[in-house]
C-alpha positions in Angstrom: 37.1 -35.9 46.1 37.2 -32.1 46.1 40.1 -30.6 48.0 37.7 -28.8 50.4 35.7 -31.9 51.4 35.1 -32.3 55.2 36.4 -35.9 55.0 40.1 -34.8 54.8 40.3 -33.6 58.3 38.4 -36.6 59.6 40.6 -39.1 57.7 43.7 -37.1 59.0 42.5 -37.9 62.5 41.9 -41.6 61.8 45.3 -42.0 60.1 47.0 -40.4 63.1 45.2 -43.1 65.2 46.8 -45.8 63.1 43.5 -47.0 61.5 44.8 -47.0 57.9 47.9 -46.4 55.7 46.9 -44.4 52.6 48.2 -45.0 49.1 47.5 -41.3 48.4 49.8 -39.9 51.1 49.6 -36.1 51.0 48.6 -35.4 47.4 45.1 -34.0 47.1 42.6 -34.4 45.7 42.1 -38.1 46.6 40.4 -40.3 44.0 37.1 -41.8 45.0 38.7 -45.3 44.6 41.5 -44.4 47.0 39.0 -43.2 49.6 37.1 -46.5 49.2 40.2 -48.5 49.9 41.0 -46.4 52.9 37.5 -47.0 54.3 37.8 -50.7 53.8 41.0 -50.7 55.9 39.2 -48.8 58.6 36.2 -51.1 58.4 38.3 -54.2 58.9 40.1 -52.7 61.9 36.9 -51.7 63.7 35.2 -55.0 62.8 37.8 -56.7 64.9 37.6 -54.1 67.7 34.6 -51.8 67.6 36.0 -49.9 70.6 38.6 -48.3 68.3 36.0 -45.6 67.3 34.0 -43.4 69.6 30.2 -43.1 69.0 30.7 -39.7 67.2 33.6 -41.2 65.1 31.6 -44.3 64.3 28.6 -42.3 63.0 30.8 -40.0 60.9 32.6 -43.1 59.5 29.2 -44.7 58.6 28.2 -41.5 56.8 31.5 -41.5 54.9 31.0 -45.1 53.9 27.5 -44.3 52.7 28.9 -41.5 50.5 31.5 -43.8 48.9 29.4 -47.0 49.1 30.1 -48.1 45.5 33.9 -47.7 45.9 33.8 -49.5 49.2 31.8 -52.4 47.8 34.1 -52.6 44.7 37.2 -52.7 46.9 35.7 -55.5 49.1 32.6 -57.3 47.9 32.0 -58.7 51.4 31.1 -55.2 52.7 27.5 -54.2 51.9 26.2 -50.7 52.7 22.5 -50.6 53.7 20.4 -48.6 51.3 19.2 -46.3 54.0 22.9 -45.3 54.7 23.8 -44.5 51.1 24.2 -41.0 49.9 21.1 -39.5 48.2 21.3 -37.5 45.0 19.2 -35.0 43.3 18.9 -37.4 40.4 20.3 -40.8 39.5 20.3 -42.9 36.3 21.8 -46.3 36.2 22.4 -48.9 33.4 24.6 -52.0 33.2 27.4 -49.9 31.7 26.8 -46.3 32.8 25.9 -44.7 36.2 25.0 -41.0 36.3 24.4 -38.9 39.5 23.7 -35.3 39.9 23.5 -33.0 43.0 22.4 -29.5 43.6 24.7 -27.0 45.5 23.6 -24.0 47.6 25.6 -21.9 50.0 26.1 -18.5 51.6 28.8 -16.7 53.7 27.9 -13.4 55.4 30.5 -11.3 57.1 29.8 -8.8 59.9 32.5 -6.6 61.5 32.8 -3.6 63.8 35.3 -1.8 61.6 34.7 -0.7 58.1 37.3 -1.1 55.2 39.4 -3.6 57.2 39.9 -6.0 54.3 38.2 -5.2 51.1 39.3 -8.6 49.6 36.7 -10.4 51.7 33.1 -9.8 50.5 30.4 -8.9 53.0 28.2 -11.5 51.4 28.9 -14.4 49.0 26.1 -16.7 47.9 26.3 -19.5 45.4 24.2 -22.0 43.5 25.5 -24.8 41.4 25.3 -28.3 40.1 27.6 -31.3 40.2 27.6 -34.3 37.9 29.4 -37.6 38.2 29.3 -40.3 35.4 30.9 -43.8 35.7 31.4 -45.8 32.6 32.3 -49.5 32.9 33.8 -48.6 36.3 37.0 -47.6 34.6 36.1 -44.2 33.0 34.8 -41.4 35.2 33.5 -37.9 34.3 33.1 -35.2 36.9 31.8 -31.7 36.5 30.9 -29.0 39.1 29.8 -25.5 38.4 29.1 -22.8 41.0 27.8 -19.3 40.3 28.7 -16.8 43.0 26.8 -13.6 43.8 29.1 -11.0 45.5 28.3 -8.1 47.7 30.6 -5.1 48.6 34.0 -6.3 47.6 36.9 -5.2 45.4 38.5 -8.6 45.1 36.6 -9.7 42.0 36.3 -6.3 40.3 37.5 -7.8 37.0 34.7 -6.6 34.7 37.0 -6.4 31.7 37.5 -10.2 31.8 41.3 -10.1 32.1 42.5 -13.4 33.6 45.6 -11.6 34.9 43.4 -9.6 37.2 41.3 -12.5 38.7 38.1 -14.4 38.1 35.9 -12.6 35.5 33.0 -10.8 37.0 29.9 -9.4 35.3 27.0 -7.3 36.5 25.0 -7.9 33.3 23.6 -11.3 34.3 21.7 -9.8 37.2 21.4 -6.0 37.2 23.8 -4.3 39.6 24.8 -7.7 41.2 28.3 -8.9 40.8 28.3 -12.5 39.4 31.2 -14.8 38.8 31.6 -18.6 38.2 34.1 -21.3 39.2 34.1 -24.5 37.3 35.8 -27.9 37.7 35.3 -30.5 35.0 37.5 -33.5 34.0 37.6 -37.1 32.8 39.7 -39.9 34.4 40.7 -43.2 33.0 41.7 -45.6 35.8 43.7 -48.8 35.8 45.0 -50.7 38.8 48.3 -48.9 38.6 47.8 -45.8 36.5 45.2 -42.9 36.3 45.1 -40.5 33.4 43.2 -37.3 33.9 42.3 -34.4 31.5 40.2 -31.4 32.2 39.9 -28.6 34.7 40.9 -29.2 38.3 43.1 -28.2 41.3 46.1 -29.8 42.9 47.2 -29.5 46.5 50.5 -31.1 47.4 51.8 -31.5 51.0 50.7 -32.2 54.6 49.8 -28.6 55.6 46.5 -28.1 57.3 45.9 -24.4 56.4 48.0 -24.3 53.2 51.0 -25.8 51.4 54.1 -24.1 50.1 54.4 -25.5 46.6 50.9 -26.2 45.4 47.8 -25.3 47.4 44.1 -24.9 47.3 44.5 -21.2 47.3 44.6 -21.1 43.5 41.6 -21.3 41.3 41.0 -24.2 38.9 43.1 -24.6 35.8 43.1 -26.9 32.8 45.6 -29.8 33.0 46.7 -33.2 31.9 47.7 -35.5 34.8 49.3 -38.9 35.2 49.2 -40.8 38.5 51.3 -44.0 38.9 51.0 -46.3 41.9 53.3 -49.2 42.8 53.4 -50.7 46.3 54.9 -48.1 48.6 55.5 -45.5 45.8 53.2 -42.9 44.4 54.1 -40.7 41.5 52.2 -37.8 39.9 53.1 -35.7 36.9 51.0 -33.0 35.3 51.0 -30.1 32.8 48.6 -27.2 33.4 47.4 -24.2 31.4 47.2 -21.2 33.8 44.6 -18.4 33.4 46.4 -15.2 32.4 46.2 -12.5 29.8 49.0 -14.2 27.9 50.1 -17.8 27.4 51.2 -19.2 30.8 51.8 -22.8 31.9 52.5 -24.9 35.1 54.1 -28.3 35.2 55.0 -30.5 38.1 56.2 -33.9 39.4 55.8 -35.5 42.8 57.3 -38.7 44.1 56.0 -40.1 47.4 57.6 -42.9 49.3 56.2 -44.7 52.4 59.1 -46.2 54.4 56.7 -47.6 57.0 53.1 -47.2 58.2 54.2 -44.3 60.4 56.6 -42.4 58.1 56.5 -41.2 54.5 58.1 -38.4 52.6 57.9 -36.7 49.2 59.9 -34.7 46.7 58.0 -32.3 44.5 59.0 -29.9 41.7 57.2 -27.4 39.6 57.9 -24.8 36.9 55.9 -21.8 35.7 56.7 -20.5 32.2 55.0 -18.5 29.5 55.0 -16.1 26.5 55.7 -19.1 24.2 54.3 -22.4 23.0 54.0 -25.5 25.2 57.4 -27.0 26.0 57.0 -30.8 25.5 60.1 -31.4 27.5 58.0 -30.3 30.6 55.3 -32.7 29.5 57.7 -35.7 29.9 57.1 -37.2 33.3 60.5 -38.8 33.5 62.7 -35.8 32.9 63.5 -33.8 36.1 62.1 -30.3 35.8 65.3 -28.8 37.2 67.3 -30.4 34.4 64.7 -29.5 31.7 64.6 -25.9 32.8 68.4 -25.6 32.5 68.3 -27.3 29.1 65.7 -24.7 27.9 67.9 -21.8 28.9 67.4 -21.3 32.6 64.6 -18.7 32.0 61.7 -20.2 33.8 60.4 -20.2 37.4 61.1 -23.7 38.8 60.8 -24.7 42.5 61.4 -27.8 44.5 60.0 -28.9 47.9 60.5 -31.7 50.4 57.9 -32.8 52.9 57.6 -35.6 55.4 55.0 -36.9 57.9 55.6 -38.9 61.0 52.9 -40.7 63.1 53.7 -41.5 66.7 52.0 -43.9 69.0 48.6 -43.6 67.4 48.2 -40.1 69.0 50.5 -37.6 67.4 51.2 -36.6 63.8 54.2 -34.3 63.0 54.9 -32.9 59.6 57.1 -30.5 57.8 57.7 -29.0 54.4 60.7 -27.0 52.9 60.4 -25.0 49.7 63.4 -23.9 47.7 62.7 -21.3 45.0 66.3 -20.3 44.4 69.1 -21.5 46.7 72.9 -21.5 47.1 74.9 -22.8 50.0 77.7 -20.3 49.0 75.5 -17.4 50.0 74.0 -16.3 53.3 70.7 -18.3 53.6 68.9 -15.5 55.5 70.1 -12.3 53.9 71.1 -12.9 50.3 68.6 -12.4 47.4 69.8 -15.7 45.8 68.3 -17.7 48.7 64.5 -17.7 48.4 62.8 -20.4 50.6 60.0 -21.2 52.9 59.3 -23.6 55.7 56.2 -25.1 57.2 55.9 -27.3 60.3 52.9 -28.5 62.2 51.3 -31.3 64.1 48.1 -32.9 65.2 47.6 -34.3 68.7 44.5 -36.6 68.9 42.6 -36.7 72.2 45.0 -34.4 74.0 45.2 -34.9 77.8 42.6 -37.6 77.5 39.9 -35.3 76.0 37.7 -37.7 74.0 36.8 -36.7 70.5 39.2 -33.7 70.7 42.3 -32.7 68.8 44.9 -30.0 69.1 46.6 -28.6 65.9 49.5 -26.2 65.5 51.2 -24.9 62.4 54.1 -22.5 61.8 54.8 -21.0 58.4 57.7 -18.7 57.3 58.2 -17.5 53.7 61.3 -15.4 52.8 61.1 -12.2 50.7 60.8 -12.6 46.9 59.6 -16.2 47.0 57.2 -16.9 44.1 58.4 -13.9 42.2 60.5 -14.0 39.0 62.6 -11.6 36.9 60.1 -12.3 34.1 56.7 -11.0 35.0 54.9 -13.8 33.1 56.6 -16.4 35.3 55.2 -15.0 38.6 53.8 -17.9 40.5 50.1 -17.0 40.1 46.9 -18.2 38.5 44.0 -15.7 38.0 46.2 -13.3 40.0 46.2 -15.7 43.1 49.4 -17.2 44.3 49.6 -20.9 43.5 51.6 -21.7 46.6 50.8 -20.6 50.2 48.2 -17.8 50.6 50.6 -15.9 52.9 52.8 -14.8 50.1 56.5 -13.7 50.4 58.1 -11.9 53.4 55.6 -13.3 55.9 55.0 -15.7 58.8 52.1 -17.2 60.5 51.7 -19.1 63.8 48.4 -21.0 64.4 46.9 -23.1 67.3 43.5 -24.7 67.4 41.7 -26.9 69.9 38.7 -28.6 68.5 36.1 -31.1 69.8 33.6 -33.2 67.9 30.9 -32.8 70.5 28.5 -34.9 68.5 28.5 -36.4 65.0 26.8 -33.3 63.8 28.4 -30.6 66.0 32.0 -29.5 65.9 33.4 -26.7 68.2 36.8 -25.1 68.0 38.8 -22.3 69.6 41.9 -20.9 68.0 44.7 -18.3 68.2 46.8 -17.0 65.3 49.5 -14.4 64.7 50.1 -13.3 61.2 52.9 -10.9 60.1 53.7 -9.4 56.7 56.6 -7.2 55.8 57.1 -4.7 52.9 58.3 -7.6 50.7 54.8 -9.1 50.7 54.3 -8.1 47.1 54.4 -10.6 44.2 54.9 -7.7 41.7 58.2 -6.7 43.3 60.8 -8.8 41.4 63.7 -6.3 41.4 66.7 -7.5 43.6 68.1 -4.9 46.1 71.2 -3.1 44.8 73.5 -5.0 47.2 71.5 -8.3 47.0 70.8 -8.1 50.7 67.3 -9.0 52.0 65.9 -8.8 55.5 63.0 -10.8 56.7 60.0 -8.7 57.7 61.7 -5.4 56.8 60.1 -2.0 56.7 56.7 -1.4 58.2 55.4 -4.8 59.4 51.7 -5.5 59.6 50.8 -7.8 62.5 47.4 -9.3 63.1 46.4 -11.5 66.1 43.2 -13.5 65.8 41.4 -14.9 68.8 38.8 -17.2 67.4 35.8 -19.4 68.1 33.8 -21.5 65.6 30.9 -23.9 65.6 29.7 -26.1 62.8 26.4 -28.0 62.8 25.4 -30.6 60.2 21.6 -30.0 60.4 20.9 -32.6 57.6 23.2 -34.9 55.7 25.7 -32.7 53.8 23.9 -29.6 55.0 26.1 -27.4 57.3 25.5 -24.2 59.2 28.5 -22.6 60.7 29.4 -19.6 62.9 32.9 -18.2 63.2 34.0 -15.3 65.4 37.4 -13.5 65.5 38.6 -10.7 67.8 41.4 -9.1 65.7 44.2 -7.0 67.1 46.0 -5.2 64.2 49.2 -3.2 64.3 50.3 -1.2 61.2 47.1 -2.3 59.4 47.8 -2.8 55.7 51.4 -1.8 56.5 50.5 1.7 57.3 52.7 3.0 60.1 50.9 3.4 63.5 47.5 2.5 62.1 46.4 0.2 65.0 43.0 -1.0 65.8 40.9 -3.8 67.3 38.1 -5.4 65.3 35.2 -7.9 65.9 34.5 -10.1 62.9 31.7 -12.6 62.6 31.1 -15.1 59.7 27.9 -17.0 59.2 28.2 -19.9 56.8 25.6 -22.1 55.1 26.2 -24.9 52.6 24.0 -27.7 51.2 24.9 -30.5 48.8 21.9 -32.6 47.8 
């Protein structure tokens, strides 16, 4: 299931309410089989007590069961999904051994704002068309491919017309005259057994409980080629992968993650990654049973390795609390706040379901702080980026963010939300700056600090199944815009979004 699927936030809510205990913990993307097993758990709970779900929740749950009806029925043959509730596809072909399904994809995002040249990394208009294909062979081998072609308007963020992966996604104006066009593709094959999945192809990994981003690996990156192994055993889940990043030179990413569920209400994980390049593949990083920290030292201590710890606690079927700590470089012998040797980040957040008795509502909060020089490295090739996007949290180094959101599922097909956010970035918010200060002293949010406050409202309407129309508004108060001293302004920004998967 793609990392941006609407079901993640819905399942997050149901997990907080104690309706299931997931084998996938906080490692995205979830496999379709894992989602099927989750839905079976929920089905059995509400079969015994239908009052556990509100009408809006029940209808969303039935829609999700219909989308994963084959996985649900394989996990429990006593559950049969009516044909009218099953997901429809653009085309379907079935045989005793092979099932093929294809969908068409269509979408658009339009941005309107009162101030010009506020953020030239956000296009005024992005439209896309695409296709997705899913093939199941003997229920143990799966092939997935999704291609989206994007048409961009008035942006500098994709101006990579020389096709240099170090600058970003390649863009051409030759396909359609004077129209910027770029593509994003995910395609992979998975072989699945009851305790092991083996994946090869092009995909994305998002590790951690964060709602708006994670510190070690996040959905902020673009797709990259990889080999991945996923082991499951009772209350343990282990993932290991080796990826091939998109750069102008050879560049790689490897990682391990071990998740342990101590109870239905508490689980934690230890993750580690390394970025290295300008040489051939190191097979020691391919070995899933060799700690990356040890392997990196064995190979000369020249690569960019990181480690993170995250945990999630569920309380009284109403409250979820989570946290994540990232250690890029760290020494207890040095000042943890002001010495260049100590590069770290923290993330903490929570989800409160039905706050103050508000039915079908949820309150979220999330705090993120990332020290200067996190994600950088003394070797430029080892900078923690893919296609010039940071692989970790989108904030980047020398920054913090505080976010609050109150949302309500007014109807199965209508979701409303209000939010407030404060985002700050210091002069160290630059991944190309890898030179330590002469005295090794660093100060968080030093120099001219950009501060943006966002007062937001959003509404999303599902007008047909898997067809969404959304409106998002922000009133933005900016101080030292783009870290220019005394450049202060207020701005109104409106997003209109449309997406269809059929």
